Structures are given as structure tokens and as C-alpha cells.
PDB file of the backbone (N, CA, C, O) and the ligand in Angstrom, with CONECT records:
HET     ZN  A 101       1
ATOM      1  N   MET A   1      30.257 134.664  68.651  1.00  0.00           N
ATOM      2  CA  MET A   1      30.669 135.032  67.302  1.00  0.00           C
ATOM      3  C   MET A   1      31.943 134.329  66.897  1.00  0.00           C
ATOM      4  O   MET A   1      32.941 134.366  67.616  1.00  0.00           O
ATOM      5  N   TYR A   2      31.907 133.709  65.786  1.00  0.00           N
ATOM      6  CA  TYR A   2      33.099 132.991  65.309  1.00  0.00           C
ATOM      7  C   TYR A   2      34.252 133.892  65.003  1.00  0.00           C
ATOM      8  O   TYR A   2      35.417 133.542  65.191  1.00  0.00           O
ATOM      9  N   LEU A   3      33.898 135.087  64.516  1.00  0.00           N
ATOM     10  CA  LEU A   3      34.953 136.001  64.085  1.00  0.00           C
ATOM     11  C   LEU A   3      35.871 136.366  65.283  1.00  0.00           C
ATOM     12  O   LEU A   3      37.097 136.402  65.168  1.00  0.00           O
ATOM     13  N   ARG A   4      35.202 136.639  66.457  1.00  0.00           N
ATOM     14  CA  ARG A   4      35.967 137.025  67.626  1.00  0.00           C
ATOM     15  C   ARG A   4      36.853 135.868  68.082  1.00  0.00           C
ATOM     16  O   ARG A   4      38.015 136.067  68.436  1.00  0.00           O
ATOM     17  N   LEU A   5      36.295 134.661  68.070  1.00  0.00           N
ATOM     18  CA  LEU A   5      37.086 133.500  68.471  1.00  0.00           C
ATOM     19  C   LEU A   5      38.263 133.311  67.539  1.00  0.00           C
ATOM     20  O   LEU A   5      39.377 132.990  67.951  1.00  0.00           O
ATOM     21  N   LEU A   6      37.973 133.523  66.268  1.00  0.00           N
ATOM     22  CA  LEU A   6      39.053 133.376  65.278  1.00  0.00           C
ATOM     23  C   LEU A   6      40.157 134.401  65.536  1.00  0.00           C
ATOM     24  O   LEU A   6      41.346 134.091  65.457  1.00  0.00           O
ATOM     25  N   LEU A   7      39.740 135.620  65.844  1.00  0.00           N
ATOM     26  CA  LEU A   7      40.762 136.668  66.069  1.00  0.00           C
ATOM     27  C   LEU A   7      41.590 136.344  67.330  1.00  0.00           C
ATOM     28  O   LEU A   7      42.805 136.541  67.353  1.00  0.00           O
ATOM     29  N   ILE A   8      40.910 135.845  68.369  1.00  0.00           N
ATOM     30  CA  ILE A   8      41.626 135.490  69.609  1.00  0.00           C
ATOM     31  C   ILE A   8      42.600 134.361  69.347  1.00  0.00           C
ATOM     32  O   ILE A   8      43.746 134.385  69.797  1.00  0.00           O
ATOM     33  N   ALA A   9      42.113 133.358  68.599  1.00  0.00           N
ATOM     34  CA  ALA A   9      42.972 132.236  68.274  1.00  0.00           C
ATOM     35  C   ALA A   9      44.179 132.682  67.471  1.00  0.00           C
ATOM     36  O   ALA A   9      45.309 132.244  67.691  1.00  0.00           O
ATOM     37  N   LEU A  10      43.892 133.577  66.524  1.00  0.00           N
ATOM     38  CA  LEU A  10      44.975 134.084  65.693  1.00  0.00           C
ATOM     39  C   LEU A  10      46.006 134.848  66.546  1.00  0.00           C
ATOM     40  O   LEU A  10      47.213 134.708  66.351  1.00  0.00           O
ATOM     41  N   ALA A  11      45.503 135.658  67.495  1.00  0.00           N
ATOM     42  CA  ALA A  11      46.397 136.436  68.362  1.00  0.00           C
ATOM     43  C   ALA A  11      47.257 135.495  69.196  1.00  0.00           C
ATOM     44  O   ALA A  11      48.464 135.700  69.320  1.00  0.00           O
ATOM     45  N   VAL A  12      46.645 134.473  69.761  1.00  0.00           N
ATOM     46  CA  VAL A  12      47.409 133.515  70.585  1.00  0.00           C
ATOM     47  C   VAL A  12      48.444 132.817  69.736  1.00  0.00           C
ATOM     48  O   VAL A  12      49.594 132.658  70.143  1.00  0.00           O
ATOM     49  N   TRP A  13      48.034 132.406  68.565  1.00  0.00           N
ATOM     50  CA  TRP A  13      48.999 131.694  67.667  1.00  0.00           C
ATOM     51  C   TRP A  13      50.167 132.595  67.322  1.00  0.00           C
ATOM     52  O   TRP A  13      51.320 132.165  67.315  1.00  0.00           O
ATOM     53  N   ALA A  14      49.847 133.890  67.026  1.00  0.00           N
ATOM     54  CA  ALA A  14      50.903 134.839  66.669  1.00  0.00           C
ATOM     55  C   ALA A  14      51.866 135.037  67.844  1.00  0.00           C
ATOM     56  O   ALA A  14      53.079 135.127  67.658  1.00  0.00           O
ATOM     57  N   ALA A  15      51.306 135.101  69.049  1.00  0.00           N
ATOM     58  CA  ALA A  15      52.132 135.268  70.241  1.00  0.00           C
ATOM     59  C   ALA A  15      53.061 134.072  70.430  1.00  0.00           C
ATOM     60  O   ALA A  15      54.250 134.218  70.711  1.00  0.00           O
ATOM     61  N   VAL A  16      52.480 132.889  70.268  1.00  0.00           N
ATOM     62  CA  VAL A  16      53.290 131.689  70.429  1.00  0.00           C
ATOM     63  C   VAL A  16      54.419 131.662  69.401  1.00  0.00           C
ATOM     64  O   VAL A  16      55.563 131.360  69.740  1.00  0.00           O
ATOM     65  N   MET A  17      54.108 131.968  68.187  1.00  0.00           N
ATOM     66  CA  MET A  17      55.113 131.979  67.140  1.00  0.00           C
ATOM     67  C   MET A  17      56.194 133.000  67.397  1.00  0.00           C
ATOM     68  O   MET A  17      57.371 132.768  67.122  1.00  0.00           O
ATOM     69  N   ALA A  18      55.768 134.162  67.943  1.00  0.00           N
ATOM     70  CA  ALA A  18      56.756 135.210  68.251  1.00  0.00           C
ATOM     71  C   ALA A  18      57.710 134.763  69.348  1.00  0.00           C
ATOM     72  O   ALA A  18      58.921 134.970  69.276  1.00  0.00           O
ATOM     73  N   VAL A  19      57.119 134.139  70.374  1.00  0.00           N
ATOM     74  CA  VAL A  19      57.976 133.653  71.461  1.00  0.00           C
ATOM     75  C   VAL A  19      58.931 132.587  70.954  1.00  0.00           C
ATOM     76  O   VAL A  19      60.100 132.586  71.339  1.00  0.00           O
ATOM     77  N   ARG A  20      58.475 131.690  70.110  1.00  0.00           N
ATOM     78  CA  ARG A  20      59.326 130.664  69.556  1.00  0.00           C
ATOM     79  C   ARG A  20      60.476 131.269  68.745  1.00  0.00           C
ATOM     80  O   ARG A  20      61.628 130.847  68.847  1.00  0.00           O
ATOM     81  N   ALA A  21      60.116 132.281  67.928  1.00  0.00           N
ATOM     82  CA  ALA A  21      61.130 132.940  67.105  1.00  0.00           C
ATOM     83  C   ALA A  21      62.201 133.596  67.977  1.00  0.00           C
ATOM     84  O   ALA A  21      63.393 133.523  67.678  1.00  0.00           O
ATOM     85  N   LEU A  22      61.758 134.233  69.051  1.00  0.00           N
ATOM     86  CA  LEU A  22      62.687 134.919  69.944  1.00  0.00           C
ATOM     87  C   LEU A  22      63.598 133.891  70.618  1.00  0.00           C
ATOM     88  O   LEU A  22      64.804 134.102  70.740  1.00  0.00           O
ATOM     89  N   ARG A  23      62.995 132.759  71.060  1.00  0.00           N
ATOM     90  CA  ARG A  23      63.811 131.735  71.727  1.00  0.00           C
ATOM     91  C   ARG A  23      64.812 131.087  70.776  1.00  0.00           C
ATOM     92  O   ARG A  23      65.924 130.730  71.165  1.00  0.00           O
ATOM     93  N   ALA A  24      64.381 130.942  69.498  1.00  0.00           N
ATOM     94  CA  ALA A  24      65.251 130.242  68.531  1.00  0.00           C
ATOM     95  C   ALA A  24      66.527 131.017  68.287  1.00  0.00           C
ATOM     96  O   ALA A  24      67.606 130.436  68.167  1.00  0.00           O
ATOM     97  N   ARG A  25      66.403 132.308  68.215  1.00  0.00           N
ATOM     98  CA  ARG A  25      67.618 133.093  67.902  1.00  0.00           C
ATOM     99  C   ARG A  25      68.149 133.846  69.104  1.00  0.00           C
ATOM    100  O   ARG A  25      69.098 134.620  68.983  1.00  0.00           O
ATOM    101  N   GLY A  26      67.559 133.632  70.241  1.00  0.00           N
ATOM    102  CA  GLY A  26      67.995 134.304  71.439  1.00  0.00           C
ATOM    103  C   GLY A  26      69.375 133.806  71.906  1.00  0.00           C
ATOM    104  O   GLY A  26      69.874 132.772  71.460  1.00  0.00           O
ATOM    105  N   PRO A  27      69.968 134.588  72.822  1.00  0.00           N
ATOM    106  CA  PRO A  27      71.302 134.198  73.289  1.00  0.00           C
ATOM    107  C   PRO A  27      71.280 133.062  74.304  1.00  0.00           C
ATOM    108  O   PRO A  27      72.320 132.535  74.697  1.00  0.00           O
ATOM    109  N   ALA A  28      70.060 132.698  74.719  1.00  0.00           N
ATOM    110  CA  ALA A  28      69.969 131.692  75.764  1.00  0.00           C
ATOM    111  C   ALA A  28      69.988 130.286  75.180  1.00  0.00           C
ATOM    112  O   ALA A  28      69.205 129.414  75.558  1.00  0.00           O
ATOM    113  N   ARG A  29      70.930 130.098  74.229  1.00  0.00           N
ATOM    114  CA  ARG A  29      71.010 128.757  73.653  1.00  0.00           C
ATOM    115  C   ARG A  29      71.816 127.871  74.596  1.00  0.00           C
ATOM    116  O   ARG A  29      72.863 128.244  75.124  1.00  0.00           O
ATOM    117  N   ARG A  30      71.268 126.689  74.770  1.00  0.00           N
ATOM    118  CA  ARG A  30      71.928 125.766  75.730  1.00  0.00           C
ATOM    119  C   ARG A  30      73.095 125.065  75.052  1.00  0.00           C
ATOM    120  O   ARG A  30      72.957 124.497  73.968  1.00  0.00           O
ATOM    121  N   GLU A  31      74.198 125.116  75.685  1.00  0.00           N
ATOM    122  CA  GLU A  31      75.382 124.432  75.146  1.00  0.00           C
ATOM    123  C   GLU A  31      75.423 122.979  75.647  1.00  0.00           C
ATOM    124  O   GLU A  31      75.217 122.685  76.825  1.00  0.00           O
ATOM    125  N   PRO A  32      75.694 122.116  74.711  1.00  0.00           N
ATOM    126  CA  PRO A  32      75.832 120.712  75.178  1.00  0.00           C
ATOM    127  C   PRO A  32      77.033 120.546  76.072  1.00  0.00           C
ATOM    128  O   PRO A  32      78.159 120.882  75.705  1.00  0.00           O
ATOM    129  N   ARG A  33      76.784 120.043  77.206  1.00  0.00           N
ATOM    130  CA  ARG A  33      77.925 119.875  78.129  1.00  0.00           C
ATOM    131  C   ARG A  33      78.587 118.514  77.976  1.00  0.00           C
ATOM    132  O   ARG A  33      77.937 117.478  77.835  1.00  0.00           O
ATOM    133  N   ARG A  34      79.851 118.570  78.008  1.00  0.00           N
ATOM    134  CA  ARG A  34      80.587 117.313  77.891  1.00  0.00           C
ATOM    135  C   ARG A  34      80.446 116.533  79.203  1.00  0.00           C
ATOM    136  O   ARG A  34      80.558 117.063  80.309  1.00  0.00           O
ATOM    137  N   ARG A  35      80.195 115.257  79.000  1.00  0.00           N
ATOM    138  CA  ARG A  35      80.042 114.426  80.196  1.00  0.00           C
ATOM    139  C   ARG A  35      81.409 113.881  80.627  1.00  0.00           C
ATOM    140  O   ARG A  35      82.153 113.281  79.852  1.00  0.00           O
ATOM    141  N   LEU A  36      81.680 114.116  81.858  1.00  0.00           N
ATOM    142  CA  LEU A  36      82.894 113.583  82.422  1.00  0.00           C
ATOM    143  C   LEU A  36      82.575 112.287  83.121  1.00  0.00           C
ATOM    144  O   LEU A  36      81.440 112.084  83.551  1.00  0.00           O
ATOM    145  N   PRO A  37      83.532 111.417  83.245  1.00  0.00           N
ATOM    146  CA  PRO A  37      83.299 110.189  84.002  1.00  0.00           C
ATOM    147  C   PRO A  37      82.831 110.546  85.424  1.00  0.00           C
ATOM    148  O   PRO A  37      83.342 111.464  86.066  1.00  0.00           O
ATOM    149  N   GLU A  38      81.862 109.795  85.867  1.00  0.00           N
ATOM    150  CA  GLU A  38      81.238 110.148  87.138  1.00  0.00           C
ATOM    151  C   GLU A  38      82.231 110.036  88.296  1.00  0.00           C
ATOM    152  O   GLU A  38      82.639 108.944  88.690  1.00  0.00           O
ATOM    153  N   GLY A  39      82.594 111.178  88.814  1.00  0.00           N
ATOM    154  CA  GLY A  39      83.433 111.193  89.983  1.00  0.00           C
ATOM    155  C   GLY A  39      84.776 110.505  89.822  1.00  0.00           C
ATOM    156  O   GLY A  39      85.444 110.123  90.783  1.00  0.00           O
ATOM    157  N   GLU A  40      85.133 110.369  88.542  1.00  0.00           N
ATOM    158  CA  GLU A  40      86.435 109.688  88.305  1.00  0.00           C
ATOM    159  C   GLU A  40      87.561 110.620  88.604  1.00  0.00           C
ATOM    160  O   GLU A  40      87.601 111.740  88.093  1.00  0.00           O
ATOM    161  N   ARG A  41      88.490 110.175  89.434  1.00  0.00           N
ATOM    162  CA  ARG A  41      89.613 111.018  89.801  1.00  0.00           C
ATOM    163  C   ARG A  41      90.832 110.583  88.989  1.00  0.00           C
ATOM    164  O   ARG A  41      91.048 109.388  88.789  1.00  0.00           O
ATOM    165  N   MET A  42      91.604 111.515  88.533  1.00  0.00           N
ATOM    166  CA  MET A  42      92.784 111.192  87.815  1.00  0.00           C
ATOM    167  C   MET A  42      93.978 111.163  88.747  1.00  0.00           C
ATOM    168  O   MET A  42      94.190 112.066  89.556  1.00  0.00           O
ATOM    169  N   VAL A  43      94.738 110.117  88.611  1.00  0.00           N
ATOM    170  CA  VAL A  43      95.953 109.976  89.456  1.00  0.00           C
ATOM    171  C   VAL A  43      97.159 109.923  88.515  1.00  0.00           C
ATOM    172  O   VAL A  43      97.056 109.589  87.334  1.00  0.00           O
ATOM    173  N   ARG A  44      98.292 110.268  89.097  1.00  0.00           N
ATOM    174  CA  ARG A  44      99.498 110.376  88.275  1.00  0.00           C
ATOM    175  C   ARG A  44     100.415 109.196  88.530  1.00  0.00           C
ATOM    176  O   ARG A  44     100.650 108.786  89.667  1.00  0.00           O
ATOM    177  N   CYS A  45     100.925 108.664  87.426  1.00  0.00           N
ATOM    178  CA  CYS A  45     101.879 107.567  87.551  1.00  0.00           C
ATOM    179  C   CYS A  45     103.156 108.098  88.153  1.00  0.00           C
ATOM    180  O   CYS A  45     103.693 109.117  87.719  1.00  0.00           O
ATOM    181  N   ALA A  46     103.630 107.398  89.151  1.00  0.00           N
ATOM    182  CA  ALA A  46     104.853 107.826  89.871  1.00  0.00           C
ATOM    183  C   ALA A  46     106.086 107.672  89.015  1.00  0.00           C
ATOM    184  O   ALA A  46     107.121 108.272  89.306  1.00  0.00           O
ATOM    185  N   ARG A  47     106.000 106.901  87.994  1.00  0.00           N
ATOM    186  CA  ARG A  47     107.204 106.656  87.182  1.00  0.00           C
ATOM    187  C   ARG A  47     107.262 107.559  85.893  1.00  0.00           C
ATOM    188  O   ARG A  47     108.241 108.262  85.641  1.00  0.00           O
ATOM    189  N   CYS A  48     106.186 107.491  85.127  1.00  0.00           N
ATOM    190  CA  CYS A  48     106.221 108.241  83.852  1.00  0.00           C
ATOM    191  C   CYS A  48     105.392 109.523  83.897  1.00  0.00           C
ATOM    192  O   CYS A  48     105.479 110.341  82.982  1.00  0.00           O
ATOM    193  N   GLY A  49     104.603 109.708  84.930  1.00  0.00           N
ATOM    194  CA  GLY A  49     103.843 110.953  85.042  1.00  0.00           C
ATOM    195  C   GLY A  49     102.551 110.967  84.263  1.00  0.00           C
ATOM    196  O   GLY A  49     101.889 112.004  84.199  1.00  0.00           O
ATOM    197  N   THR A  50     102.166 109.848  83.666  1.00  0.00           N
ATOM    198  CA  THR A  50     100.919 109.787  82.940  1.00  0.00           C
ATOM    199  C   THR A  50      99.723 109.814  83.875  1.00  0.00           C
ATOM    200  O   THR A  50      99.729 109.151  84.912  1.00  0.00           O
ATOM    201  N   PHE A  51      98.711 110.564  83.521  1.00  0.00           N
ATOM    202  CA  PHE A  51      97.502 110.589  84.314  1.00  0.00           C
ATOM    203  C   PHE A  51      96.548 109.479  83.866  1.00  0.00           C
ATOM    204  O   PHE A  51      96.244 109.332  82.682  1.00  0.00           O
ATOM    205  N   VAL A  52      96.097 108.721  84.829  1.00  0.00           N
ATOM    206  CA  VAL A  52      95.186 107.631  84.509  1.00  0.00           C
ATOM    207  C   VAL A  52      94.022 107.682  85.491  1.00  0.00           C
ATOM    208  O   VAL A  52      94.183 108.142  86.621  1.00  0.00           O
ATOM    209  N   PRO A  53      92.855 107.213  85.069  1.00  0.00           N
ATOM    210  CA  PRO A  53      91.696 107.129  85.978  1.00  0.00           C
ATOM    211  C   PRO A  53      92.037 106.310  87.193  1.00  0.00           C
ATOM    212  O   PRO A  53      92.780 105.332  87.111  1.00  0.00           O
ATOM    213  N   GLU A  54      91.489 106.714  88.323  1.00  0.00           N
ATOM    214  CA  GLU A  54      91.850 106.022  89.567  1.00  0.00           C
ATOM    215  C   GLU A  54      91.464 104.562  89.528  1.00  0.00           C
ATOM    216  O   GLU A  54      92.127 103.717  90.129  1.00  0.00           O
ATOM    217  N   SER A  55      90.381 104.266  88.812  1.00  0.00           N
ATOM    218  CA  SER A  55      89.941 102.874  88.755  1.00  0.00           C
ATOM    219  C   SER A  55      90.901 101.999  87.959  1.00  0.00           C
ATOM    220  O   SER A  55      90.929 100.781  88.139  1.00  0.00           O
ATOM    221  N   ARG A  56      91.682 102.612  87.085  1.00  0.00           N
ATOM    222  CA  ARG A  56      92.590 101.832  86.253  1.00  0.00           C
ATOM    223  C   ARG A  56      94.028 101.911  86.777  1.00  0.00           C
ATOM    224  O   ARG A  56      94.920 101.240  86.258  1.00  0.00           O
ATOM    225  N   ALA A  57      94.237 102.701  87.765  1.00  0.00           N
ATOM    226  CA  ALA A  57      95.604 102.851  88.294  1.00  0.00           C
ATOM    227  C   ALA A  57      96.036 101.619  89.082  1.00  0.00           C
ATOM    228  O   ALA A  57      95.225 100.896  89.661  1.00  0.00           O
ATOM    229  N   VAL A  58      97.328 101.418  89.077  1.00  0.00           N
ATOM    230  CA  VAL A  58      97.904 100.300  89.814  1.00  0.00           C
ATOM    231  C   VAL A  58      98.651 100.855  91.001  1.00  0.00           C
ATOM    232  O   VAL A  58      99.485 101.751  90.871  1.00  0.00           O
ATOM    233  N   ARG A  59      98.340 100.312  92.160  1.00  0.00           N
ATOM    234  CA  ARG A  59      98.989 100.835  93.360  1.00  0.00           C
ATOM    235  C   ARG A  59     100.001  99.823  93.890  1.00  0.00           C
ATOM    236  O   ARG A  59      99.738  98.625  93.998  1.00  0.00           O
ATOM    237  N   ALA A  60     101.133 100.354  94.204  1.00  0.00           N
ATOM    238  CA  ALA A  60     102.200  99.470  94.766  1.00  0.00           C
ATOM    239  C   ALA A  60     103.107 100.322  95.643  1.00  0.00           C
ATOM    240  O   ALA A  60     103.569 101.382  95.223  1.00  0.00           O
ATOM    241  N   GLY A  61     103.350  99.871  96.819  1.00  0.00           N
ATOM    242  CA  GLY A  61     104.260 100.556  97.729  1.00  0.00           C
ATOM    243  C   GLY A  61     103.868 101.987  98.017  1.00  0.00           C
ATOM    244  O   GLY A  61     104.723 102.867  98.125  1.00  0.00           O
ATOM    245  N   GLY A  62     102.582 102.217  98.140  1.00  0.00           N
ATOM    246  CA  GLY A  62     102.144 103.568  98.501  1.00  0.00           C
ATOM    247  C   GLY A  62     102.156 104.538  97.320  1.00  0.00           C
ATOM    248  O   GLY A  62     101.776 105.698  97.480  1.00  0.00           O
ATOM    249  N   GLU A  63     102.579 104.094  96.156  1.00  0.00           N
ATOM    250  CA  GLU A  63     102.580 104.961  95.005  1.00  0.00           C
ATOM    251  C   GLU A  63     101.537 104.477  93.977  1.00  0.00           C
ATOM    252  O   GLU A  63     101.040 103.354  94.051  1.00  0.00           O
ATOM    253  N   THR A  64     101.235 105.342  93.045  1.00  0.00           N
ATOM    254  CA  THR A  64     100.281 104.997  92.023  1.00  0.00           C
ATOM    255  C   THR A  64     100.963 104.956  90.657  1.00  0.00           C
ATOM    256  O   THR A  64     101.782 105.811  90.321  1.00  0.00           O
ATOM    257  N   TYR A  65     100.599 103.938  89.886  1.00  0.00           N
ATOM    258  CA  TYR A  65     101.233 103.784  88.583  1.00  0.00           C
ATOM    259  C   TYR A  65     100.162 103.582  87.516  1.00  0.00           C
ATOM    260  O   TYR A  65      99.009 103.276  87.820  1.00  0.00           O
ATOM    261  N   CYS A  66     100.565 103.759  86.268  1.00  0.00           N
ATOM    262  CA  CYS A  66      99.605 103.673  85.178  1.00  0.00           C
ATOM    263  C   CYS A  66      99.442 102.240  84.706  1.00  0.00           C
ATOM    264  O   CYS A  66      98.439 101.901  84.078  1.00  0.00           O
ATOM    265  N   SER A  67     100.404 101.414  85.000  1.00  0.00           N
ATOM    266  CA  SER A  67     100.351 100.043  84.517  1.00  0.00           C
ATOM    267  C   SER A  67     101.123  99.127  85.458  1.00  0.00           C
ATOM    268  O   SER A  67     101.862  99.579  86.334  1.00  0.00           O
ATOM    269  N   ASP A  68     100.934  97.854  85.255  1.00  0.00           N
ATOM    270  CA  ASP A  68     101.679  96.855  86.081  1.00  0.00           C
ATOM    271  C   ASP A  68     103.184  96.966  85.861  1.00  0.00           C
ATOM    272  O   ASP A  68     103.979  96.808  86.788  1.00  0.00           O
ATOM    273  N   GLU A  69     103.549  97.238  84.626  1.00  0.00           N
ATOM    274  CA  GLU A  69     104.961  97.321  84.306  1.00  0.00           C
ATOM    275  C   GLU A  69     105.638  98.463  85.105  1.00  0.00           C
ATOM    276  O   GLU A  69     106.750  98.320  85.613  1.00  0.00           O
ATOM    277  N   HIS A  70     104.937  99.567  85.188  1.00  0.00           N
ATOM    278  CA  HIS A  70     105.511 100.698  85.956  1.00  0.00           C
ATOM    279  C   HIS A  70     105.383 100.463  87.425  1.00  0.00           C
ATOM    280  O   HIS A  70     106.125 101.062  88.204  1.00  0.00           O
ATOM    281  N   ALA A  71     104.496  99.636  87.833  1.00  0.00           N
ATOM    282  CA  ALA A  71     104.336  99.372  89.255  1.00  0.00           C
ATOM    283  C   ALA A  71     105.444  98.510  89.802  1.00  0.00           C
ATOM    284  O   ALA A  71     105.719  98.525  91.001  1.00  0.00           O
ATOM    285  N   GLU A  72     106.079  97.764  88.933  1.00  0.00           N
ATOM    286  CA  GLU A  72     107.185  96.947  89.381  1.00  0.00           C
ATOM    287  C   GLU A  72     108.410  97.816  89.702  1.00  0.00           C
ATOM    288  O   GLU A  72     108.950  98.524  88.852  1.00  0.00           O
ATOM    289  N   THR A  73     108.807  97.724  90.944  1.00  0.00           N
ATOM    290  CA  THR A  73     109.883  98.626  91.376  1.00  0.00           C
ATOM    291  C   THR A  73     111.258  98.129  90.918  1.00  0.00           C
ATOM    292  O   THR A  73     112.204  98.908  90.795  1.00  0.00           O
ATOM    293  N   CYS A  74     111.351  96.796  90.663  1.00  0.00           N
ATOM    294  CA  CYS A  74     112.662  96.269  90.327  1.00  0.00           C
ATOM    295  C   CYS A  74     112.873  96.222  88.811  1.00  0.00           C
ATOM    296  O   CYS A  74     113.937  95.821  88.337  1.00  0.00           O
ATOM    297  N   GLY A  75     111.896  96.617  88.089  1.00  0.00           N
ATOM    298  CA  GLY A  75     112.013  96.548  86.642  1.00  0.00           C
ATOM    299  C   GLY A  75     112.967  97.596  86.092  1.00  0.00           C
ATOM    300  O   GLY A  75     113.222  98.625  86.717  1.00  0.00           O
ATOM    301  N   GLY A  76     113.476  97.311  84.925  1.00  0.00           N
ATOM    302  CA  GLY A  76     114.437  98.234  84.342  1.00  0.00           C
ATOM    303  C   GLY A  76     113.724  99.170  83.439  1.00  0.00           C
ATOM    304  O   GLY A  76     114.348 100.043  82.835  1.00  0.00           O
TER     305      GLY A  76
HETATM  306 ZN    ZN A 101     103.595 104.948  84.046  1.00  0.00          ZN2+
END
């Protein structure tokens, strides 16, 4: 019987729509997570205290600096 199939289809459609409506306004909304640099560690400049990514840091004399200028120990 077409009528029964139609009713079943209608019931399924209604259920799907209900679930969608519940999900749309439900509290389980996913928050977009901020992407951090992959495993990037922040190091502190020994002179000015600025934090810089480890890959960009300059190392001199066992210390870490933010730039070449700060890495120079004899600089003024
Ligand atoms: Zn610095």
C-alpha cells in the first residue's frame, strides 16, 4: 500500500528534521579551536624579556635572545 509507505517515509523525515532541529540549537555546539603553531615553544629573550618562537630565537653564550642585536653581548 502506498499510503503506509508514505506514512513511514513521512515519519522518518519528521524524525530526521526533529533531530536536526535539536542539534542546531543544542548546547553541543562545537567551538572553533584556535590553531597554535605545531609544537612551537616560546623562549624568552635574556636581554629584553620578549618571548619569541624557538625557531626564531638567537642563541649566544648559552642564552636565548629575540634578535641578533640582543644576542651581541658587547653591544650598547
Ligand atoms: Zn631582546
